[in-house]
Residue frames as qw, qx, qy, qz and C-alpha x, y, z in Angstrom:
[[0.543, 0.558, 0.115, 0.616, -40.17, -10.34, -5.95],
 [0.443, -0.581, -0.240, 0.639, -38.13, -7.68, -4.13],
 [0.284, 0.888, 0.209, 0.296, -38.31, -4.00, -4.95],
 [0.566, -0.697, 0.039, 0.438, -35.19, -3.15, -2.97],
 [0.617, 0.210, 0.323, 0.686, -33.44, -2.30, -6.23],
 [0.073, 0.891, 0.271, 0.358, -35.14, 1.06, -6.18],
 [0.490, -0.853, 0.056, 0.172, -33.02, 2.04, -3.18],
 [0.693, -0.145, 0.351, 0.613, -29.84, 1.23, -5.11],
 [0.349, 0.598, 0.399, 0.601, -31.03, 3.53, -7.89],
 [0.236, -0.944, -0.180, -0.147, -31.94, 6.26, -5.40],
 [0.640, -0.631, 0.171, 0.404, -28.52, 6.03, -3.75],
 [0.604, 0.159, 0.399, 0.671, -26.93, 6.34, -7.19],
 [0.121, 0.812, 0.335, 0.462, -28.96, 9.47, -7.95],
 [0.442, -0.894, -0.039, 0.062, -28.00, 11.01, -4.60],
 [0.717, -0.323, 0.268, 0.557, -24.33, 10.23, -5.26],
 [0.455, 0.427, 0.386, 0.680, -24.44, 11.99, -8.62],
 [0.141, -0.930, -0.241, -0.239, -26.10, 14.99, -6.95],
 [0.603, -0.718, 0.122, 0.325, -23.15, 15.20, -4.55],
 [0.653, 0.010, 0.386, 0.652, -20.75, 14.95, -7.48],
 [0.236, 0.725, 0.376, 0.527, -22.54, 17.76, -9.32],
 [0.358, -0.928, -0.100, 0.011, -22.33, 19.94, -6.19],
 [0.672, -0.470, 0.262, 0.509, -18.57, 19.35, -6.03],
 [0.518, 0.321, 0.441, 0.659, -18.12, 20.17, -9.72],
 [0.006, 0.890, 0.321, 0.324, -20.20, 23.35, -9.33],
 [0.496, -0.835, 0.048, 0.232, -17.99, 24.47, -6.43],
 [0.665, -0.151, 0.370, 0.631, -14.86, 23.86, -8.52],
 [0.339, 0.574, 0.441, 0.601, -16.24, 25.94, -11.38],
 [0.209, -0.941, -0.238, -0.116, -17.28, 28.72, -9.01],
 [0.521, -0.770, 0.216, 0.298, -13.66, 28.97, -7.80],
 [0.810, 0.389, 0.188, 0.396, -11.93, 28.81, -11.18],
 [0.305, 0.755, -0.085, 0.574, -10.64, 32.37, -10.65],
 [0.615, -0.781, 0.066, -0.088, -9.83, 31.99, -6.94],
 [0.216, 0.758, -0.594, 0.161, -6.12, 32.41, -6.24],
 [0.067, 0.384, -0.896, 0.211, -4.39, 29.07, -5.51],
 [0.785, -0.064, 0.262, -0.557, -7.72, 27.21, -5.24],
 [0.021, -0.253, 0.959, 0.130, -7.37, 23.42, -5.33],
 [0.654, -0.045, -0.398, -0.642, -10.14, 21.40, -6.94],
 [0.525, -0.186, 0.727, -0.400, -12.02, 18.65, -5.14],
 [0.464, 0.100, -0.773, -0.422, -13.12, 15.24, -6.36],
 [0.769, -0.249, 0.204, -0.553, -16.02, 13.17, -5.04],
 [0.121, 0.295, -0.947, 0.031, -15.23, 9.65, -3.86],
 [0.812, -0.112, -0.052, -0.571, -17.72, 6.77, -3.89],
 [0.037, -0.261, 0.960, -0.095, -17.69, 3.24, -2.55],
 [0.612, -0.193, -0.613, -0.461, -20.09, 0.29, -2.59],
 [0.358, -0.266, 0.652, -0.614, -22.02, -0.61, 0.53],
 [0.485, -0.077, -0.825, -0.279, -23.37, -4.17, 0.78],
 [0.628, -0.455, 0.099, -0.623, -26.31, -4.74, 3.11],
 [0.904, -0.060, -0.422, 0.035, -25.02, -8.28, 3.65],
 [0.393, 0.344, -0.536, 0.663, -22.33, -6.76, 5.87],
 [0.432, -0.437, 0.236, -0.753, -25.04, -5.97, 8.42],
 [0.917, -0.180, -0.217, -0.281, -25.70, -9.69, 8.94],
 [0.579, -0.592, 0.559, -0.031, -23.84, -11.90, 11.42],
 [0.123, 0.487, -0.810, -0.303, -21.35, -14.30, 9.87],
 [0.279, 0.030, 0.955, -0.101, -23.40, -17.40, 10.72],
 [0.540, 0.557, 0.441, -0.452, -26.36, -16.17, 8.67],
 [0.333, 0.638, -0.475, -0.506, -24.38, -16.06, 5.42],
 [0.910, 0.128, 0.384, -0.093, -25.08, -19.11, 3.28],
 [0.064, 0.675, -0.633, -0.374, -21.84, -19.98, 1.54],
 [0.930, 0.240, -0.053, -0.274, -22.36, -22.73, -1.07],
 [0.576, -0.461, 0.650, 0.181, -20.07, -25.78, -0.99],
 [0.776, 0.454, 0.405, 0.168, -19.91, -25.96, -4.78],
 [0.527, 0.134, 0.258, 0.799, -17.82, -24.49, -7.57],
 [0.012, -0.569, -0.231, 0.789, -18.16, -20.73, -7.37],
 [0.199, 0.401, 0.612, 0.652, -20.40, -19.05, -9.90],
 [0.174, -0.210, 0.004, -0.962, -22.62, -16.00, -10.14],
 [0.649, -0.328, -0.435, -0.530, -25.73, -18.15, -9.61],
 [0.808, -0.340, -0.469, 0.105, -24.35, -20.01, -6.60],
 [0.225, 0.514, -0.407, 0.720, -22.48, -17.22, -4.82],
 [0.009, 0.144, 0.816, -0.560, -25.04, -17.31, -2.00],
 [0.108, -0.558, -0.761, -0.312, -28.79, -17.51, -1.78],
 [0.043, -0.073, -0.307, 0.948, -29.98, -14.02, -0.96],
 [0.014, 0.570, 0.809, 0.139, -33.49, -14.23, -2.45],
 [0.005, 0.756, 0.261, 0.600, -33.72, -10.46, -2.63],
 [0.602, -0.726, -0.285, 0.169, -32.70, -10.09, 0.99],
 [0.519, -0.502, 0.140, 0.678, -29.41, -8.33, 0.25],
 [0.480, 0.817, 0.219, 0.231, -28.58, -5.46, -2.01],
 [0.586, -0.127, -0.014, 0.800, -25.87, -2.88, -2.59],
 [0.045, 0.957, 0.267, -0.105, -25.88, 0.89, -2.42],
 [0.508, 0.554, -0.099, 0.652, -23.67, 3.72, -3.60],
 [0.554, -0.712, -0.270, 0.337, -21.97, 5.23, -0.58],
 [0.280, 0.864, -0.114, 0.402, -20.57, 8.78, -0.97],
 [0.796, -0.283, -0.276, 0.458, -17.28, 8.59, 0.93],
 [0.271, -0.828, -0.027, 0.491, -16.60, 12.33, 0.83],
 [0.533, 0.837, -0.074, 0.096, -14.18, 14.35, -1.25],
 [0.735, -0.329, 0.114, 0.581, -10.44, 14.60, -1.65],
 [0.123, 0.938, -0.084, -0.312, -8.46, 17.65, -2.70],
 [0.827, 0.360, 0.111, 0.417, -6.14, 17.58, -5.69],
 [0.353, -0.825, 0.107, 0.427, -2.98, 19.51, -4.85],
 [0.694, 0.364, 0.325, 0.529, -1.72, 19.64, -8.43],
 [0.299, -0.332, 0.040, 0.894, 0.26, 22.77, -9.21],
 [0.346, 0.836, 0.387, -0.178, -1.77, 25.66, -10.62],
 [0.574, 0.614, 0.117, 0.529, -0.49, 28.10, -13.21],
 [0.446, -0.460, -0.139, 0.755, 1.93, 30.91, -12.33],
 [0.249, 0.813, 0.405, 0.335, 0.52, 34.30, -13.37],
 [0.403, 0.055, -0.134, 0.904, 2.44, 37.58, -13.39],
 [0.123, -0.864, -0.487, 0.039, 0.80, 40.53, -11.59],
 [0.374, 0.583, -0.097, 0.715, 3.73, 42.89, -11.18],
 [0.460, -0.784, 0.031, -0.416, 2.71, 43.57, -7.57],
 [0.267, 0.454, -0.743, 0.413, 5.44, 43.10, -4.94],
 [0.516, -0.240, 0.524, -0.633, 2.71, 42.00, -2.52],
 [0.926, 0.151, -0.061, -0.341, 1.89, 38.91, -4.58],
 [0.178, -0.539, 0.823, -0.019, 3.77, 35.70, -3.95],
 [0.889, 0.161, -0.254, -0.344, 3.41, 32.42, -5.86],
 [0.583, -0.438, 0.684, -0.029, 4.64, 29.07, -4.57],
 [0.682, 0.464, -0.485, -0.290, 6.18, 26.88, -7.26],
 [0.410, 0.213, -0.868, 0.183, 6.31, 23.29, -5.98],
 [0.617, -0.486, -0.617, -0.042, 5.00, 21.42, -2.96],
 [0.339, -0.051, -0.462, 0.818, 4.60, 23.69, 0.02],
 [0.235, -0.808, -0.498, -0.209, 2.39, 25.94, 2.13],
 [0.068, 0.520, -0.290, 0.800, 2.81, 29.26, 3.88],
 [0.371, -0.411, -0.740, 0.383, 2.15, 29.25, 7.60],
 [0.143, -0.539, -0.099, -0.824, -0.33, 31.86, 8.88],
 [0.100, -0.116, -0.753, 0.640, -1.47, 32.69, 12.38],
 [0.378, -0.454, -0.477, -0.650, -5.22, 32.65, 12.95],
 [0.486, -0.460, 0.335, -0.663, -7.39, 32.93, 16.09],
 [0.961, -0.113, 0.040, -0.251, -7.77, 29.13, 15.86],
 [0.747, -0.393, 0.447, 0.297, -4.04, 28.47, 15.67],
 [0.093, -0.488, 0.615, 0.612, -1.56, 28.00, 12.85],
 [0.765, 0.482, 0.382, -0.191, -3.09, 27.28, 9.47],
 [0.450, -0.225, 0.598, 0.624, -1.55, 26.68, 6.05],
 [0.513, 0.756, 0.253, -0.319, -2.24, 28.32, 2.69],
 [0.604, 0.089, 0.451, 0.651, -0.90, 28.62, -0.85],
 [0.187, 0.887, 0.357, 0.225, -2.71, 31.90, -1.48],
 [0.577, -0.193, -0.060, 0.791, 0.10, 34.44, -1.74],
 [0.049, 0.715, 0.281, 0.638, -2.06, 37.52, -2.42],
 [0.521, -0.400, -0.474, 0.586, -0.65, 39.43, 0.57],
 [0.006, 0.848, 0.139, 0.512, -0.93, 42.92, 2.01],
 [0.351, 0.100, -0.521, 0.772, 0.43, 45.08, 4.83],
 [0.308, -0.740, -0.598, -0.026, -1.96, 45.89, 7.67],
 [0.052, -0.915, -0.024, -0.398, -2.12, 49.16, 9.59],
 [0.650, -0.717, 0.239, 0.079, 0.44, 47.91, 12.14],
 [0.166, 0.755, -0.603, -0.198, 3.00, 47.06, 9.44],
 [0.593, -0.178, 0.785, -0.023, 2.57, 43.28, 9.52],
 [0.293, 0.227, -0.736, -0.566, 2.63, 41.16, 6.37],
 [0.514, 0.132, 0.692, -0.490, -0.80, 39.51, 6.31],
 [0.201, 0.275, 0.862, 0.377, -3.18, 37.55, 4.07],
 [0.187, -0.375, -0.396, -0.817, -6.33, 39.06, 2.58],
 [0.579, -0.592, -0.540, -0.149, -8.19, 37.87, 5.69],
 [0.219, -0.851, 0.237, -0.414, -5.77, 39.79, 7.91],
 [0.923, -0.365, 0.061, 0.101, -3.89, 36.74, 9.24],
 [0.107, -0.848, 0.487, 0.179, -0.15, 37.35, 9.77],
 [0.862, 0.386, -0.324, 0.062, 2.25, 35.39, 7.57],
 [0.725, -0.650, 0.219, 0.053, 4.77, 33.60, 9.78],
 [0.267, 0.723, -0.637, 0.013, 8.54, 33.23, 9.67],
 [0.750, 0.074, -0.649, 0.103, 10.37, 29.98, 10.34],
 [0.049, -0.386, 0.637, -0.665, 10.52, 28.91, 13.96],
 [0.452, -0.297, -0.841, 0.000, 8.78, 26.97, 16.70],
 [0.101, -0.126, -0.519, 0.840, 7.90, 29.79, 19.08],
 [0.244, 0.596, 0.545, -0.538, 4.76, 31.78, 19.71],
 [0.449, 0.535, 0.561, 0.443, 3.12, 32.49, 16.32],
 [0.016, -0.977, -0.208, 0.037, 2.56, 36.12, 17.39],
 [0.392, -0.754, 0.346, 0.399, 6.33, 36.52, 17.70],
 [0.559, -0.022, 0.662, 0.498, 6.94, 35.02, 14.26],
 [0.403, 0.834, 0.369, -0.076, 4.94, 37.64, 12.33],
 [0.562, 0.233, 0.203, 0.768, 6.79, 39.64, 9.67],
 [0.127, -0.870, -0.285, 0.381, 6.94, 43.25, 10.90],
 [0.538, 0.451, 0.248, 0.668, 7.77, 45.87, 8.26],
 [0.226, -0.594, -0.200, 0.746, 8.85, 49.48, 8.77],
 [0.202, 0.469, -0.294, -0.808, 8.33, 50.52, 5.14],
 [0.809, 0.396, 0.285, -0.328, 6.85, 49.24, 1.92],
 [0.378, 0.667, -0.609, -0.206, 10.09, 48.36, 0.15],
 [0.816, -0.201, 0.502, -0.202, 9.39, 44.62, 0.43],
 [0.500, 0.510, -0.656, -0.242, 11.58, 42.04, -1.29],
 [0.835, -0.219, 0.459, -0.210, 11.19, 38.27, -0.97],
 [0.072, 0.509, -0.796, -0.320, 13.79, 35.93, -2.45],
 [0.710, 0.090, -0.576, -0.394, 13.00, 32.59, -4.09],
 [0.491, -0.011, -0.816, 0.306, 14.09, 30.82, -0.92],
 [0.442, -0.714, -0.535, -0.092, 11.79, 32.98, 1.26],
 [0.449, -0.227, -0.264, 0.823, 14.25, 35.50, 2.69],
 [0.006, 0.892, 0.436, 0.118, 12.33, 38.70, 3.54],
 [0.448, -0.018, -0.063, 0.892, 14.00, 42.08, 3.14],
 [0.027, -0.916, -0.381, 0.122, 12.58, 45.40, 4.31],
 [0.154, 0.944, -0.290, -0.039, 14.79, 47.71, 2.28],
 [0.449, 0.552, -0.681, 0.172, 18.25, 46.45, 3.23],
 [0.405, -0.382, 0.671, -0.489, 17.17, 44.74, 6.45],
 [0.469, 0.018, -0.861, -0.195, 16.87, 40.95, 6.49],
 [0.570, -0.340, 0.240, -0.708, 13.79, 40.10, 8.57],
 [0.537, -0.157, 0.805, -0.199, 14.20, 36.35, 8.41],
 [0.144, 0.093, -0.857, -0.486, 12.80, 33.56, 6.28],
 [0.690, -0.067, -0.048, -0.719, 9.17, 32.76, 5.59],
 [0.511, -0.119, 0.829, -0.194, 7.94, 29.42, 6.90],
 [0.650, 0.328, -0.431, -0.533, 7.37, 27.18, 3.90],
 [0.440, -0.230, 0.837, -0.232, 6.29, 23.67, 4.88],
 [0.606, 0.128, -0.603, -0.503, 5.01, 20.49, 3.29],
 [0.729, -0.223, 0.494, -0.418, 3.32, 17.30, 4.45],
 [0.188, -0.229, 0.928, 0.224, 4.25, 13.71, 3.65],
 [0.099, 0.423, 0.881, 0.189, 0.57, 12.98, 3.04],
 [0.115, -0.067, -0.066, -0.989, -1.34, 16.07, 1.82],
 [0.466, -0.386, -0.669, -0.432, -4.58, 14.08, 2.12],
 [0.418, -0.397, -0.648, 0.498, -4.33, 14.71, 5.87],
 [0.025, -0.136, -0.094, 0.986, -5.22, 18.35, 5.18],
 [0.110, 0.651, 0.747, 0.081, -8.77, 19.69, 5.00],
 [0.108, 0.473, 0.193, 0.853, -10.10, 23.03, 3.82],
 [0.226, -0.543, -0.616, 0.525, -11.32, 25.49, 6.44],
 [0.183, 0.913, 0.365, 0.016, -12.28, 28.38, 4.15],
 [0.034, -0.966, 0.181, 0.182, -10.40, 31.39, 2.88],
 [0.690, 0.578, -0.424, 0.100, -7.91, 29.15, 1.00],
 [0.206, -0.603, 0.681, -0.360, -6.64, 27.91, 4.37],
 [0.795, -0.001, -0.596, -0.111, -6.05, 24.35, 5.48],
 [0.456, -0.570, 0.557, -0.397, -5.80, 22.52, 8.78],
 [0.139, 0.209, -0.968, -0.016, -5.04, 18.92, 9.73],
 [0.676, -0.283, -0.492, -0.469, -7.91, 16.45, 9.88],
 [0.664, -0.547, 0.314, -0.402, -8.98, 15.12, 13.25],
 [0.908, -0.250, 0.334, 0.030, -6.73, 12.32, 14.55],
 [0.718, 0.637, -0.181, 0.212, -4.08, 13.08, 11.92],
 [0.749, -0.538, 0.107, 0.370, -0.51, 12.44, 13.03],
 [0.630, 0.561, 0.109, 0.525, 1.12, 14.36, 10.17],
 [0.425, -0.714, -0.035, 0.556, 3.78, 16.89, 11.08],
 [0.459, 0.888, -0.009, 0.020, 4.76, 19.81, 8.81],
 [0.734, -0.292, 0.234, 0.566, 8.36, 19.72, 7.63],
 [0.007, -0.706, 0.228, 0.670, 10.39, 22.33, 5.80],
 [0.769, 0.575, 0.280, 0.000, 9.75, 22.34, 2.04],
 [0.499, -0.507, 0.391, 0.583, 13.23, 22.29, 0.54],
 [0.427, 0.160, 0.656, 0.601, 12.40, 22.10, -3.16],
 [0.158, 0.841, 0.511, 0.082, 9.59, 24.68, -3.46],
 [0.376, 0.005, 0.056, 0.925, 10.41, 28.23, -4.55],
 [0.100, 0.762, 0.417, -0.486, 8.75, 31.63, -4.22],
 [0.355, 0.350, 0.413, 0.762, 8.10, 34.00, -7.11],
 [0.039, -0.579, -0.349, 0.735, 7.44, 37.58, -6.02],
 [0.245, 0.402, -0.253, -0.845, 5.16, 39.55, -8.33],
 [0.408, 0.000, -0.795, -0.449, 3.25, 36.43, -9.32],
 [0.640, -0.142, 0.469, -0.592, 0.26, 34.49, -8.04],
 [0.100, -0.017, 0.981, 0.165, -0.72, 30.86, -8.43],
 [0.561, -0.023, -0.256, -0.787, -3.98, 30.39, -10.32],
 [0.790, -0.105, 0.448, -0.405, -6.49, 27.65, -9.48],
 [0.140, -0.269, 0.906, 0.296, -5.82, 24.15, -10.80],
 [0.584, 0.434, 0.586, -0.357, -9.40, 23.85, -12.10],
 [0.104, -0.081, 0.703, 0.699, -9.63, 22.89, -15.78],
 [0.504, 0.269, 0.187, -0.799, -12.94, 24.27, -17.05],
 [0.610, 0.262, -0.574, -0.479, -13.15, 21.84, -19.99],
 [0.309, 0.069, -0.930, 0.185, -12.47, 18.86, -17.72],
 [0.195, 0.170, 0.655, -0.710, -15.08, 20.02, -15.19],
 [0.580, 0.285, -0.078, -0.759, -17.72, 20.54, -17.89],
 [0.542, 0.197, -0.777, -0.252, -17.01, 17.05, -19.24],
 [0.140, -0.047, -0.893, 0.425, -17.41, 15.62, -15.73],
 [0.367, 0.218, 0.369, -0.826, -20.66, 17.57, -15.32],
 [0.631, 0.241, -0.404, -0.617, -22.12, 16.17, -18.55],
 [0.451, 0.108, -0.886, 0.023, -21.13, 12.65, -17.53],
 [0.032, 0.108, 0.768, -0.630, -22.68, 13.05, -14.07],
 [0.504, 0.228, 0.094, -0.828, -25.91, 14.41, -15.56],
 [0.624, 0.188, -0.627, -0.427, -26.19, 11.41, -17.88],
 [0.317, -0.007, -0.908, 0.274, -25.67, 8.96, -15.02],
 [0.226, 0.156, 0.523, -0.807, -28.24, 10.89, -12.97],
 [0.612, 0.212, -0.214, -0.731, -30.77, 10.60, -15.82],
 [0.546, 0.122, -0.816, -0.146, -30.07, 6.86, -16.04],
 [0.112, -0.084, -0.840, 0.524, -30.72, 6.38, -12.33],
 [0.424, 0.186, 0.226, -0.857, -33.98, 8.32, -12.68],
 [0.657, 0.170, -0.513, -0.526, -35.11, 5.92, -15.41],
 [0.403, 0.036, -0.895, 0.186, -34.22, 2.99, -13.14],
 [0.145, 0.125, 0.618, -0.763, -36.28, 4.53, -10.32],
 [0.574, 0.211, -0.084, -0.787, -39.23, 4.98, -12.68],
 [0.583, 0.143, -0.754, -0.266, -38.90, 1.37, -13.88],
 [0.214, -0.065, -0.875, 0.429, -38.99, 0.04, -10.31],
 [0.314, 0.180, 0.366, -0.857, -41.96, 2.30, -9.55],
 [0.630, 0.186, -0.380, -0.652, -43.84, 0.90, -12.52],
 [0.484, 0.055, -0.873, 0.013, -43.09, -2.68, -11.42],
 [0.001, -0.129, -0.739, 0.661, -44.39, -1.93, -7.94],
 [0.480, 0.186, 0.039, -0.856, -47.51, -0.42, -9.46],
 [0.650, 0.128, -0.620, -0.421, -48.16, -3.62, -11.44],
 [0.319, 0.009, -0.893, 0.318, -47.50, -5.79, -8.39],
 [0.143, 0.188, 0.585, -0.776, -50.04, -3.86, -6.35],
 [0.491, 0.363, 0.110, -0.784, -52.75, -3.04, -8.90],
 [0.660, 0.329, -0.500, -0.454, -52.47, -5.90, -11.40],
 [0.446, 0.158, -0.872, 0.125, -50.90, -9.00, -9.88],
 [0.126, -0.024, 0.706, -0.697, -52.66, -8.37, -6.58],
 [0.630, 0.170, 0.106, -0.750, -56.07, -8.66, -8.27],
 [0.573, 0.235, -0.720, -0.312, -55.37, -12.02, -9.89]]
């Protein structure tokens, strides 16, 4: 009799722990401007895949559960946490009345210049630094459209009479300073979070940002997070119940092992 089933139960418990961590992070950022919730992804890992093809015993009879192949407890399956994916669903649009706040309505990201290169964000809670540049809360300059040096694409203001149109045209009083870079990606799953509401491309990604034609800006508004508290609490309750079930399975396997060692072994 094999006790390998305990490892399946343990892997299930560990997977639910990862899911609970993800849910907790979502709830902690419910009030973070433009935050996008994450979801945990799981897959099944079969230990039979570790075996060479010639060791698999495929029966030459009508397929059935009993005759699939003779594993005799030698193979089992585990829950494999495959990571998380980010949901880029639109958040709510909230009025602030501040001309420094900018909400994006639709698919698109602002381009910002960071010490690590160009990054993308939907957090439009902006400010003006002491040199007159339009920057994010982290101090990264918001970039205009173009392909040149990011430092040359920063929005430089001479006053605080800032106006931004729905299409991204920036006006400093009556002066048109250009158009904000608003881009989108064919596959948003190629993006990964790097902190501070910023995103970068995943390693080996071939995605290229293209101009977002349908998205619009709303000055004096911010985008709220897309976290639904009720939905997250429901997911948390469900994950806790599954975790409790896996604990009971672990205890059951532990009790069987105890009987095998202390009872059956004495017979």
